[in-house]
Steps between C-alpha positions, in 0.01 A plus 500: 500500500777746594686414178190578297460830686864590438447434129206742503724770651763425235249584228426850635676808370589606853670181618604341171874573540536335841680170541327184619612527863350847539180394322470208740531741793223716354282194453547392862415847628195559282140448606242359261154653468214377280235736372158448348378740235455854643667414831695803626874450538554843659330839499614845400649671806578179688840487667729322254658191649661365183448401139325209331600263222209388285557130441165415340205699372483880480425803716387855430618819667235769527391813683145592594359847437274705725201364308605143578603431143804280448782606267737219411861618481658179379448125489789266582509135395719215613792502524592846631510714813271766647540763773867573434466879550436509877783253557742766379333828597377383844151629422160335515345291228405748224202304367266216584588163346244224451495167318380533142463120498595226749865562584791374705750756632813485715565773756853628571576726796636851429799454728618189317470673162705798617767274649522320167546830317804576718663162444386449139510835311345349181165495685516877545570545127215264410270691735595827329413356158173360631393824667587694185268272302225558754549877464479480121183295529340757731596781261339307216185449706476874568536572128237242405244619756548870432549515123314205346131435451341199670489303175873552455567394859307178445680443170834547677399254773400232250806570284738455794329179610498356147864593442613339826277194530298466180487188286520527125209340316370525144253774600764714673624494861293336772516595868305415814232754585389439858474859621155640568410847373547630854850353508581647160378838626740475795786432259431794268378761747131532422160348587328183381247674275770682304703180463194319364448765232868518408533123476193481277652754262830315489306190403298689240828603338622138516804602701395251770270198483363373833406133513395397851809499721733557207580797280643488149706783356463467121781748427738568787684775314174681425400483867840637601472788254155583628623504861767755404283724279471873537206603719308639200486154349408315820158367581285776649306385804 
């Protein structure tokens, strides 16, 4: 079991450069936690005790507005880490993280991570790269939410999913489509009713074809171009 856990750590960007002995130490000092869908891993503002390695499944990081509406900041899938920021800035957790689907995570205490950074400098460099990627992703999210129409935001969401996890078929690229309209709204910063209208228009234009719990992208390049269009050419909702 510990060997399997050490192998999971080896596959993360943060711990990938460590040798087997150090990975084994991490494995022995980690704590496993299993989550059902929508279980909360930690909440925004909680005191940060450490970071988590996602071994199976996926989680979403989000913040909740004054109106109770959820805005998803990012979704992380196995195998990667979450909650790195407070480990290094000694702050609180900056967002709430919940299971997007059933997940298994391993908890690592802040003190042990910092000790490792002192004895194994490559971890600090890996952390810098990882945090820089997180910053770029947040900047992209701000740009998408502030400058793109809802239809474009949805197109971007489907484009990213199809590019990363889609399967090529004769009709285009097929992806799983398990998110409800409320969940889609949380991803693109709007409400369910607007998502429903925008998704209908994307289907009318044959940019996306919804078939039950799957979606087919007939022309991935066309969807990508639409997601990046000038505002004047975007769907008006």
